[in-house]
Each structure stands twice: as structure tokens, then as C-alpha cells.
N, C-alpha and C positions, 0 to 999 in steps of 0.2 A: 622522356616519358610523355610529354605533351608537345604540341606544336609550339613554336616560339611565339606565335600570335596569341595563344591562349595562356601564356606564362603569366603568373601572378607577379606584379612588380613589388608589392609590399609583402614579400615572402616571410620575413621575420615576424611582422605583426600578425599575419595570417596564421602562422604556426603557433605563436604564443596564445593567440585568442582561441584557436581550436583546442589546444592543450588545456587551457583553463576552463573552457566551456565543457569539455569532456569531464573534467574533475568536478565541476559544479553540478552537472546533471547527475553524476553518480552519487554525490553527497545528498542531493534532493531525493533520489530514489531510496537511499538508505534511511533518511528521515521518515519517509512514508512507511517503510518496512517496520521501523521502530514503533510508530504509532499503531500499526496493525497489531503488533505484539501486545501492546498495552490494552488495546480494545478487546483482544481475544480474552485476556484475563478478566476484564470487566463483564463482557457479554456472558462468559461462562460462570463467573463467580457469583453473580446475583441469583441466577436460578438455583445454583447448588446451595447457597445459603437459605433460599426460600424453601427448597425441598427438605433441607435439614430442620428448619423450623416446623414445616408441615408434618414431618414424620413424628414429632413429639406431641401432636394433637390427638385428642381422644375423639371418639365418634360424637357428633353433635356440636363440636367446637367450631366447625366451619359453617359460615352462613352463605347465602346466595350471592351477596355482593362481593364477598371475598373470593368466592369461586369464579364469578364472572371476571373480576380483575385479574385473577390468576391465569385464566384462559387467555385473556388479552395479552398478558405478560409473556406467556409461553409462545403464542403466535408471533409476537414481536421478537422473541428470542430466536425463533426459527428463521424469520426474515433477516434479522441481523447476522445470524450465522451464515446464511446464504451469501450475503454481501461480503462477509469476511472471506469466505471460500473464493469468491470471485476476485477479491483484492489479492489474496495469496497466489492465485493462479496466474496473475499478470506478472510473470517473471522472465519473460523472454527479452533479455538485454543483450546488446552487442558489447563485447568485451574490448573493443578497440582494435588494435593492430593485429592482423593475422601473422603469426610468426614465420610460417613458411614463406609467404610472399615477402615479408620484410627481409629475411635472410637472403633470398634470391635477388631482390631488387637492390639491396645494399652492395652487392657485388657487381651489379651491372650499371648503376647510375651514380651520378655525382651528388654532392651534398645538397645542392639547391633542388634538384629533382626529387631527392629522397624527402627533403623537408616538405615539399609541396605534396607529395604522395601521402606522407604521414598526416599532414594537416587535413587533407581531403578525407582520409579514412576516419580520423577523429571527429570531424564535423558530421559525416554521415552517421557515425555511431551515436553522437550526441543528439542528433535530430531524431533518430529512431528511439533512443532511450527516453528522450523527453516525452514523446508520444505515449510510451508505455507508462511512464511515471504519472502523466496526467490521467490516463485510464485508471490507474490504481487509486489516485486521489479522488476521482469521481465515485468509485465504489465506496470509499471511506465517507464521502459526503452523503451518499445514499444511506449508509449504515447509521449515522448519528441519530436521525429521528427515531428509527426503530430501537436503538439503544435507550434513548430517553423514555420512550413509551414503555419499554420492558422494565426499566428500573422503577419508574413511577408506578406502574401497574402492580408489580410484584411487591414493592414496599407498601403500597396502599392496601393490598390484599392482607399483608401481615398486620397492618394497623387496624383494619376492620376486624380481624380475628381477636386482636388484643382488646379493642374497645368493647367487643361483644362479651368478653369474659369479665369485664368490670361489673 
């Protein structure tokens, strides 16, 4: 598959490392996906609860401070939702070994060449998937401040309404 001068001498180590690295990056990607799922529930849940509370209010129960905090919370909700959509859309992962090439190469090449080819494919996939996982993680980091502002603003809005009713 390759020239003898470019042949990897520590082939077993290279293969094992490539295989474990591919598994590690996929696990990292899955962890980020799980965090996105939890954050979706929080980002959507807080405004739904606030709207449920606000729907029970009568006219005159809402004051300007609660309204301003509610608007800040809704704007933060929209910005958090935008970042969640960006995090969800970063899903272009390479799934490892292309089966057609693997089947064809396994008939043409010996074990050492096949191990080298598999290791190279796994390392390229890992490198690409790592870049995508980091992109997804950056969207989540951008999401957190908006989530905090959303929760604090909407809960403060509810507290303002409750305090004004006392």
C-alpha cells in the first residue's frame, strides 16, 4: 500500500493508539450530545414555566420591572436557542472505516498493510471528529451565559410579581 521507506515500524502501537483514539473521540462527542439534550430541557423548560405562571395573572398584576426582566429573559432564551441549534447542527462525523474499501483492500493486501491502512483511516477520522466535537463544545460554552441570564431574569420577573402582590 505504501512505499517501504514510508512504512511504519511500530505498527501495532500505531494501530492500537488509532483505535483507542477513535473510540475516545466518539465518547467525547457523545458526552457533548448528552449535555446538549439536558440544556435543551432547561432552556425550554424555564420559559414554559414562566408562561404558565404569567397566564394565571390578572390585569394589573404585572409591573414594569417584571416586564423588563421578562423581556431580557425571552431575548436570552432566543439567543440560547440559537446556540443550541448551532450545537445540534454540528453533527458531521466520520464513522471510521469505509466498508467497500476495507473489503477490497483486505483481498489485495497483507495484514501489516491492512493494519497500517486501518490505523491511518481511524486517525484521520479521529482528527476530523475532534474538530467537530470542539466546535460543538464552543457552542455550548457560548450557550451557558445566555442560559444563566434567561433563568435569572425569568425567575426574578416571577419574584417581582409575587412581591408586588404582597
